[in-house]
N, C-alpha and C positions, 0 to 999 in steps of 0.2 A: 924457160928457166923459172918464170914466175909460177907456172902451174906446178912445177916440182916442189917449190917452196910451200905453196898452199897445201899440196898433198902431204908433205912432211909435217906441217903445222897441224893439219887435221888428224893425222896419225898420232902425233904427240898428244893432242887434246884427248883423243879417245883412249889412248894408253893411260893418261893421267886419271880419267874417269874410272876406268877399270881398276886401276891400282887403288884408287880411293875406296871403291866399293869393297874390294877384297881386304884392304887394310882395316876398314871399319868392321867388316864381318869377322875377321880372324883376330884382330888385335884391339878392337874397341871395347869399352867398358859399358856395362848396363844392358838392360832388357832389349833396347832397340838394336844394338849390335848382335845380340844373341838371336833375335828374331830374323835379322838379315842373314846371319850365318845359316839358320834353318831354311830360309827361303832359297838360298843358293843351293843348299843340300837337296831341296825338293826339285829344283831345276835340274841338278845333276842326276837325280833319280829318274826323272822323265827322259833325260838324254840317254841314259843307259837302256831304256826300253826301246828306243828307236835307232840305237847305234848300229851301223852296218846296213840299215834300211833307208836312211834319210840322206838324200843328196844335199839338202839344205844344211844339215848338221855337218857334213863333210866340208861344205863351202865355208861354214862359220869357223871350223877348225883352221882352214887355210887363211882366212882373213885374220884370225887371232894370231896365228904364227907370224904373219907379216907385221902386225901391230907391235908385238912384244919382242920381235927378233933382236933388237938392240937395247931393249929395256934393261935398266940396271937391276930391277927386281923380278925379272922373268923367272928366275930359279926359285923364288920364294913360294910359289904356288904351282900346283899341278896344271897341266894343260887343260884338263877338264874343268878345273876351277876358273881358269881364265875364260873359257868358253861360256861357262854358266854366268859369269859376271857380264860377259858381252851380251848374252841373251837378255839378262836383266836390264842392261843399259839400253839395248834396242827397243825394249818394251817398258821403259821406265815410267811412262805415264800410267799405264795400266797397273804395273806392279806397285807404284807409289801409293795408290789408293788402297790396295790390298794390304800393303805393309803398314800403312797408317792405321787401318782398322785392326789388324793384329796387335799393333802396339797399344792402341786404346784398350782393346779387350784384355790384353795381358796386364796392363796397369790396374784395370778394374778387378781382375782375378786376384792380384796381389793384395789389393785393398780389402777385398772380400775375405781372403784367407786371414788377414789381420783381424777383421771383424769376428770371424768364427773363433779364432783363438781367444779374443776378448770375451766372447759369449760363453765359451767353455769355462773360463775363469769365473765369470759371473754365476754360471750354473753351480759351480762348486761352493760359492758363497751364498747361494739362495737360502732365504730364511725358512721357507716352507715348500711343500710339494707343489703347490699351485704356481709359485714363482718359478720353480725349476722346470715345470711343464711348459710354461709360457716361453722360457728361454730356449728350451729344446725345439719348440715350434719355430722360433726365430732362427735358430741354427739350421733347421731344415729348409726354411725359405732362402736363407743366404746361400746355402749349399746348392740349392736348385739354380739360383742365379749364376753361381760359379760354373756349374755344369753346362748351362746354356751357353755361356761365353766360350767355354772350352770347345763345345760342339761347333759353335760358329767359327772359331779359329780352325778347327779340323776341316770344315767345309771350305774355307778360304784356301787352305793348303791343297785340298783336292782340286780346287779351281785352278790354282797355280800350275799344278802338274798337268791337268787336262789342257789348259791353255798352251803350255810349253810343247806338249806333244802335237797339238794342232799346228802351232807355229812352225815346228820342225817338219811337219808333213806338207806344208804349202810349197 
């Protein structure tokens, strides 16, 4: 009897974690929630690539069905979304670092975009051609930094997809 209670409590705890992940991704505000939503989408994309070929993915679907069977919010998200959140949960330590890096990069990108907007306004107000040229060079430098951060985020996203495919192939 004690083992059944422990199993139920563990199942409830996992369901709560999955529910929190999905709730933040779908209903949260801000960049971090948006980034989590995108990461779960990337995991789902990787799942689609191995669907029908991965015994592990089939097992994860079965585990998730058992976890959310009596959950009050089971109907709010697709089964695939629940499994994606479960994969995120099972690999949370690895994905946490990736998510944090994406969040840092995204914050920097937003800040750099604000800087570029400011510099364009400064360029319009430049007194002479030399000042305008100096501002254009600065705009170019800031744009390059922004592109590098976007590229880094894209690399992390590719890493998430590749990791998920390997995880499902094990």
